[in-house]
ZALOTOR-604350 format. One line per 4 residues: number of its first residue (from 1); their letters; for each residue x, z, y of N, C-alpha, C. Coordinates in Angstrom, 2 decimals, always signed. Example, Ala and Ser with C-alpha at 12.3 -4.5 7.8 and 13.67 -1.06 7.14 Angstrom:
2
1 = AS = +13.19/+7.80/-5.69/+12.30/+7.80/-4.50/+13.20/+7.80/-3.30  +12.85/+7.08/-2.25/+13.67/+7.14/-1.06/+12.90/+7.87/+0.03 .
//
This chain:
161
1 = MLRF = +4.76/+12.20/+45.13/+3.82/+12.17/+44.04/+2.74/+11.12/+44.28  +2.28/+11.03/+45.53/+1.25/+10.06/+45.88/+1.77/+8.64/+45.71  +3.06/+8.43/+46.06/+3.65/+7.09/+45.89/+3.66/+6.69/+44.41  +4.04/+7.65/+43.58/+4.09/+7.38/+42.15/+2.71/+6.99/+41.63 .
5 = LVIF = +1.69/+7.70/+42.06/+0.33/+7.42/+41.62/-0.13/+6.04/+42.08  +0.17/+5.67/+43.33/-0.21/+4.36/+43.87/+0.53/+3.25/+43.12  +1.83/+3.45/+42.88/+2.61/+2.44/+42.16/+2.06/+2.28/+40.74  +1.74/+3.39/+40.09/+1.19/+3.34/+38.74/-0.14/+2.59/+38.71 .
9 = LLFT = -1.02/+2.86/+39.65/-2.31/+2.18/+39.70/-2.15/+0.69/+39.97  -1.26/+0.32/+40.91/-1.02/-1.10/+41.19/-0.44/-1.81/+39.96  +0.45/-1.14/+39.26/+1.05/-1.73/+38.07/+0.01/-1.96/+36.99  -0.86/-0.99/+36.74/-1.88/-1.16/+35.70/-2.89/-2.23/+36.08 .
13 = LAVG = -3.20/-2.37/+37.35/-4.10/-3.45/+37.76/-3.44/-4.82/+37.64  -2.13/-4.88/+37.92/-1.42/-6.16/+37.85/-1.24/-6.62/+36.40  -0.96/-5.69/+35.51/-0.74/-6.04/+34.11/-2.05/-6.43/+33.45  -3.12/-5.75/+33.75/-4.41/-6.04/+33.14/-4.58/-5.26/+31.85 .
17 = PLPA = -5.69/-5.49/+31.19/-5.94/-4.74/+29.95/-5.00/-5.20/+28.84  -4.74/-4.30/+27.92/-3.91/-4.64/+26.77/-4.69/-5.58/+25.86  -4.00/-6.50/+25.19/-4.71/-7.41/+24.28/-5.34/-6.64/+23.14  -6.54/-7.00/+22.81/-7.25/-6.34/+21.71/-6.70/-6.82/+20.38 .
21 = QTPA = -6.66/-5.92/+19.42/-6.23/-6.30/+18.09/-7.41/-6.89/+17.34  -7.12/-7.86/+16.52/-8.17/-8.43/+15.70/-8.46/-7.49/+14.55  -9.66/-7.48/+14.02/-9.96/-6.60/+12.89/-9.06/-6.82/+11.70  -8.63/-8.08/+11.47/-7.78/-8.35/+10.31/-6.43/-7.67/+10.45 .
25 = SQYS = -5.87/-7.63/+11.68/-4.57/-7.00/+11.85/-4.68/-5.48/+11.79  -5.84/-4.93/+12.08/-6.02/-3.49/+12.00/-6.08/-3.04/+10.54  -6.50/-3.89/+9.67/-6.70/-3.52/+8.27/-5.84/-4.36/+7.34  -4.59/-4.49/+7.66/-3.67/-5.25/+6.84/-2.62/-4.29/+6.27 .
29 = FQKV = -2.37/-4.41/+4.98/-1.41/-3.54/+4.31/-0.34/-4.39/+3.67  +0.93/-4.09/+3.98/+2.06/-4.91/+3.57/+2.74/-4.44/+2.29  +2.80/-3.15/+2.08/+3.59/-2.60/+0.97/+2.73/-2.45/-0.29  +2.32/-3.57/-0.83/+1.45/-3.60/-2.00/+2.03/-4.59/-3.00 .
33 = QMIE = +1.92/-4.28/-4.28/+2.30/-5.21/-5.33/+1.08/-5.47/-6.19  +0.96/-6.69/-6.66/-0.13/-7.06/-7.56/+0.45/-7.26/-8.95  -0.20/-6.68/-9.94/+0.23/-6.80/-11.33/-0.69/-7.80/-12.00  -0.10/-8.78/-12.67/-0.89/-9.85/-13.28/-0.33/-10.16/-14.66 .
37 = QVGE = -1.20/-10.47/-15.60/-0.77/-10.83/-16.94/-0.70/-12.35/-17.05  +0.47/-12.83/-17.47/+0.69/-14.25/-17.69/+1.10/-14.40/-19.15  +0.17/-14.91/-19.96/+0.42/-14.99/-21.39/+0.47/-13.60/-21.98  +1.58/-13.27/-22.63/+1.73/-11.94/-23.19/+2.59/-11.03/-22.32 .
41 = KTRS = +3.06/-11.53/-21.19/+3.91/-10.75/-20.30/+3.14/-10.38/-19.04  +3.56/-9.32/-18.42/+3.01/-8.95/-17.12/+4.08/-9.18/-16.06  +3.63/-9.56/-14.89/+4.56/-9.75/-13.79/+3.97/-9.10/-12.55  +4.82/-8.66/-11.67/+4.36/-8.08/-10.42/+5.01/-8.85/-9.28 .
45 = FDVR = +4.26/-9.00/-8.21/+4.80/-9.68/-7.04/+4.24/-9.04/-5.78  +5.01/-9.15/-4.71/+4.65/-8.53/-3.45/+3.51/-9.29/-2.79  +2.51/-8.54/-2.34/+1.35/-9.14/-1.68/+1.04/-8.37/-0.41  +0.19/-8.98/+0.39/-0.36/-8.35/+1.59/-1.86/-8.34/+1.40 .
49 = VVFG = -2.49/-7.20/+1.63/-3.94/-7.07/+1.47/-4.56/-6.98/+2.86  -5.53/-7.85/+3.10/-6.20/-7.89/+4.40/-7.68/-7.61/+4.19  -8.20/-6.62/+4.90/-9.61/-6.31/+4.86/-10.29/-7.09/+5.98  -10.98/-8.17/+5.62/-11.69/-8.98/+6.59/-13.08/-8.43/+6.83 .
53 = SDGL = -13.87/-9.17/+7.58/-15.21/-8.70/+7.91/-16.16/-8.79/+6.72  -15.96/-9.77/+5.81/-16.87/-9.89/+4.68/-16.19/-9.84/+3.32  -14.86/-9.63/+3.30/-14.19/-9.57/+2.02/-12.76/-9.09/+2.11  -12.20/-8.87/+0.95/-10.83/-8.42/+0.78/-10.00/-9.62/+0.33 .
57 = EVLS = -8.90/-9.89/+1.04/-8.03/-11.01/+0.68/-6.69/-10.48/+0.22  -6.19/-11.06/-0.87/-4.86/-10.74/-1.37/-4.00/-11.97/-1.11  -3.00/-11.80/-0.24/-2.14/-12.91/+0.18/-0.72/-12.69/-0.32  -0.04/-13.76/-0.63/+1.35/-13.68/-1.04/+2.20/-13.32/+0.18 .
61 = RKDG = +3.12/-12.37/+0.01/+4.02/-12.04/+1.11/+5.12/-13.07/+1.25  +5.34/-13.83/+0.19/+6.40/-14.83/+0.19/+6.05/-16.03/+1.06  +4.88/-16.62/+0.82/+4.51/-17.82/+1.57/+3.17/-17.72/+2.30  +2.48/-16.59/+2.17/+1.22/-16.40/+2.88/+0.01/-17.06/+2.24 .
65 = SVIR = +0.17/-17.62/+1.06/-0.95/-18.28/+0.41/-1.95/-17.25/-0.13  -3.20/-17.66/-0.21/-4.26/-16.78/-0.69/-4.23/-16.75/-2.22  -4.08/-15.55/-2.77/-4.04/-15.40/-4.23/-5.44/-15.11/-4.76  -6.11/-14.15/-4.15/-7.47/-13.80/-4.57/-8.29/-13.41/-3.35 .
69 = VFRY = -9.59/-13.64/-3.45/-10.55/-13.21/-2.43/-11.68/-12.49/-3.14  -11.96/-11.28/-2.69/-13.06/-10.48/-3.24/-14.06/-10.22/-2.12  -15.23/-10.82/-2.23/-16.28/-10.53/-1.24/-16.81/-9.12/-1.51  -17.07/-8.38/-0.44/-17.55/-7.01/-0.60/-18.85/-6.96/-1.39 .
73 = ADIR = -19.71/-7.95/-1.22/-20.99/-7.98/-1.92/-20.81/-8.17/-3.43  -19.69/-8.77/-3.85/-19.45/-9.03/-5.27/-18.72/-7.90/-5.99  -18.12/-6.97/-5.25/-17.33/-5.90/-5.87/-18.27/-4.90/-6.54  -18.04/-4.66/-7.82/-18.87/-3.73/-8.59/-18.32/-2.31/-8.55 .
77 = RAEY = -16.99/-2.18/-8.62/-16.39/-0.85/-8.56/-14.93/-0.95/-8.13  -14.42/+0.19/-7.68/-13.02/+0.31/-7.30/-12.52/+1.66/-7.80  -11.32/+1.66/-8.35/-10.76/+2.88/-8.94/-9.36/+3.12/-8.40  -9.05/+4.41/-8.22/-7.70/+4.83/-7.83/-7.17/+5.77/-8.90 .
81 = SFSK = -5.92/+5.60/-9.26/-5.26/+6.53/-10.19/-3.77/+6.54/-9.87  -3.09/+7.51/-10.44/-1.64/+7.52/-10.31/-1.02/+7.93/-11.62  +0.21/+7.50/-11.80/+0.94/+7.86/-13.01/+2.25/+8.52/-12.61  +2.71/+9.42/-13.46/+3.97/+10.10/-13.22/+5.01/+9.52/-14.16 .
85 = VPRW = +6.14/+9.10/-13.60/+7.20/+8.47/-14.38/+8.49/+9.24/-14.12  +9.21/+9.67/-15.16/+10.47/+10.38/-14.93/+11.52/+9.47/-14.30  +12.40/+10.07/-13.53/+13.46/+9.32/-12.84/+14.75/+9.34/-13.67  +14.66/+8.94/-14.91/+15.84/+8.98/-15.78/+16.96/+8.10/-15.28 .
89 = KTGL = +16.64/+6.90/-14.85/+17.68/+5.95/-14.45/+18.48/+6.46/-13.26  +17.79/+7.00/-12.26/+18.49/+7.51/-11.08/+19.36/+8.70/-11.45  +18.80/+9.63/-12.23/+19.56/+10.81/-12.66/+20.74/+10.44/-13.53  +20.54/+9.46/-14.41/+21.62/+9.03/-15.30/+22.74/+8.37/-14.49 .
93 = GLGI = +22.37/+7.53/-13.52/+23.37/+6.87/-12.68/+24.21/+7.87/-11.89  +23.55/+8.86/-11.32/+24.29/+9.88/-10.59/+25.11/+10.75/-11.53  +24.61/+10.97/-12.76/+25.36/+11.74/-13.75/+26.65/+11.04/-14.13  +26.58/+9.72/-14.29/+27.79/+8.95/-14.62/+28.76/+8.97/-13.45 .
97 = AGVA = +28.23/+8.84/-12.23/+29.09/+8.91/-11.04/+29.68/+10.31/-10.88  +28.99/+11.31/-11.46/+29.48/+12.68/-11.39/+30.76/+12.90/-12.17  +31.12/+11.97/-13.05/+32.39/+12.08/-13.77/+33.53/+12.00/-12.76  +33.40/+11.11/-11.79/+34.44/+10.97/-10.76/+34.30/+12.05/-9.69 .
101 = LPPL = +33.07/+12.38/-9.33/+32.81/+13.38/-8.30/+31.87/+14.45/-8.87  +32.41/+15.49/-9.49/+31.57/+16.50/-10.15/+30.46/+17.12/-9.30  +30.60/+17.24/-7.97/+29.48/+17.82/-7.21/+28.19/+16.98/-7.29  +28.28/+15.73/-7.66/+27.08/+14.91/-7.80/+26.18/+15.40/-8.93 .
105 = WLIA = +26.74/+16.15/-9.87/+25.92/+16.68/-10.96/+24.86/+17.65/-10.44  +25.15/+18.30/-9.32/+24.17/+19.21/-8.72/+22.93/+18.46/-8.25  +23.10/+17.19/-7.93/+21.96/+16.35/-7.51/+21.38/+15.63/-8.73  +22.23/+15.18/-9.63/+21.80/+14.36/-10.76/+20.89/+15.10/-11.73 .
109 = LPLG = +21.22/+16.35/-12.05/+20.41/+17.08/-13.03/+18.97/+17.31/-12.56  +18.75/+17.88/-11.36/+17.36/+18.06/-10.95/+16.63/+16.73/-10.74  +17.34/+15.72/-10.23/+16.70/+14.43/-9.98/+16.31/+13.75/-11.30  +17.11/+13.91/-12.33/+16.80/+13.31/-13.62/+15.57/+13.89/-14.28 .
113 = FSKH = +15.23/+15.13/-13.93/+14.06/+15.76/-14.52/+12.84/+15.74/-13.60  +13.00/+15.18/-12.40/+11.84/+15.07/-11.50/+11.04/+13.83/-11.87  +9.82/+13.73/-11.29/+8.96/+12.61/-11.62/+8.56/+11.84/-10.37  +8.43/+10.55/-10.55/+8.04/+9.64/-9.48/+6.59/+9.25/-9.71 .
117 = RRHW = +5.77/+9.28/-8.67/+4.36/+8.90/-8.80/+4.17/+7.45/-8.40  +3.42/+6.74/-9.20/+3.02/+5.37/-8.87/+1.52/+5.37/-8.65  +1.09/+4.75/-7.57/-0.31/+4.78/-7.18/-0.95/+3.42/-7.47  -2.07/+3.44/-8.20/-2.73/+2.23/-8.67/-4.13/+2.14/-8.09 .
121 = FTVV = -4.52/+0.93/-7.69/-5.86/+0.68/-7.16/-6.39/-0.56/-7.88  -7.59/-0.46/-8.44/-8.19/-1.56/-9.19/-9.51/-1.95/-8.55  -9.67/-3.24/-8.31/-10.92/-3.79/-7.77/-11.54/-4.66/-8.87  -12.84/-4.45/-9.14/-13.50/-5.16/-10.23/-14.78/-5.83/-9.72 .
125 = TDSD = -14.92/-7.12/-10.05/-16.17/-7.84/-9.82/-16.71/-8.23/-11.19  -17.82/-8.98/-11.21/-18.36/-9.43/-12.50/-17.45/-10.42/-13.20  -16.68/-11.21/-12.43/-15.89/-12.27/-13.03/-14.38/-12.14/-12.83  -13.93/-11.16/-12.05/-12.51/-11.08/-11.74/-12.12/-9.61/-11.49 .
129 = FAVL = -10.82/-9.36/-11.49/-10.31/-8.03/-11.16/-8.90/-8.17/-10.61  -8.43/-7.13/-9.97/-7.05/-7.09/-9.48/-6.53/-5.67/-9.63  -5.29/-5.56/-10.10/-4.61/-4.28/-10.20/-3.52/-4.28/-9.15  -3.61/-3.33/-8.22/-2.67/-3.26/-7.11/-1.88/-1.97/-7.19 .
133 = KLSK = -0.57/-2.07/-6.97/+0.29/-0.90/-6.92/+0.55/-0.62/-5.44  +0.09/+0.55/-4.98/+0.19/+0.90/-3.57/+1.46/+1.69/-3.30  +1.97/+1.56/-2.10/+3.13/+2.36/-1.72/+2.67/+3.78/-1.39  +3.58/+4.70/-1.47/+3.27/+6.10/-1.20/+2.81/+6.28/+0.25 .
137 = SERK = +3.43/+5.54/+1.16/+3.12/+5.71/+2.58/+1.76/+5.11/+2.97  +1.31/+4.09/+2.28/+0.07/+3.42/+2.68/-1.15/+3.80/+1.86  -0.98/+4.51/+0.77/-2.12/+4.79/-0.10/-3.17/+5.66/+0.57  -2.75/+6.58/+1.44/-3.71/+7.47/+2.10/-4.54/+6.73/+3.15 .
141 = LFIP = -4.08/+5.60/+3.61/-4.84/+4.80/+4.57/-5.61/+3.68/+3.88  -5.08/+3.19/+2.77/-5.69/+2.07/+2.07/-7.08/+2.41/+1.54  -7.20/+3.54/+0.87/-8.47/+3.91/+0.24/-9.59/+4.13/+1.27  -9.36/+4.90/+2.36/-10.43/+5.02/+3.36/-10.76/+3.69/+4.05 .
145 = AFET = -9.76/+2.84/+4.24/-10.03/+1.53/+4.84/-10.92/+0.70/+3.92  -10.65/+0.75/+2.62/-11.48/+0.01/+1.67/-12.91/+0.54/+1.68  -13.06/+1.86/+1.62/-14.41/+2.45/+1.59/-15.18/+2.17/+2.88  -14.49/+2.20/+4.00/-15.15/+1.95/+5.28/-15.60/+0.51/+5.39 .
149 = RSGI = -14.73/-0.41/+5.05/-15.05/-1.84/+5.21/-16.06/-2.33/+4.17  -15.93/-1.85/+2.92/-16.78/-2.37/+1.86/-18.06/-1.57/+1.66  -18.03/-0.30/+2.00/-19.18/+0.57/+1.74/-19.27/+1.01/+0.29  -18.23/+0.75/-0.49/-18.19/+1.10/-1.92/-17.30/+2.32/-2.09 .
153 = PVTA = -17.82/+3.39/-2.72/-16.95/+4.57/-2.93/-15.91/+4.28/-4.00  -14.71/+4.81/-3.78/-13.61/+4.65/-4.74/-13.65/+5.82/-5.72  -13.64/+5.49/-7.01/-13.64/+6.50/-8.05/-12.22/+6.88/-8.36  -11.91/+8.19/-8.28/-10.58/+8.67/-8.63/-10.54/+8.96/-10.12 .
157 = VGED = -9.65/+8.30/-10.83/-9.49/+8.50/-12.26/-8.30/+9.44/-12.46  -8.50/+10.51/-13.18/-7.44/+11.50/-13.37/-7.41/+12.42/-12.18  -6.23/+12.93/-11.85/-6.09/+13.83/-10.72/-6.15/+13.02/-9.42  -6.74/+13.59/-8.39/-6.83/+12.92/-7.09/-5.76/+13.48/-6.17 .
161 = K = -4.63/+12.80/-6.12/-3.51/+13.28/-5.28/-3.13/+12.24/-4.29 .
//
């Protein structure tokens, strides 16, 4: 046991301290989409949101270019909401496949009547805004990270889930 302890201590001294993470990497969210209106159509594209020391950056996941920058001092409000959307397409697809394999109907019927939640986050300044669609896995971390870094409370519109 003593040998193990000595070897462990020598190893930790030889390796040295672990590299520190930069604040930007600690507050970076990958699974986000930005919704934007172009003319009369809306388009969505994958983005990465980085909470920096003085502002929020929205970067393209495709090429890493900066799409928008919101300084914390300029942000007037932030809102979170979610919408419920029925899963008709998934249920319908499994229902059609159930013609060949009838046991799939046991999955298709309940799935067709269930609902999928989409999580929305809106940042508003005096001159600009951004509508972000958050992933289910990152939404619970995104909102507290925003409130901590910006000092601005997020208003929940509708039910807070």
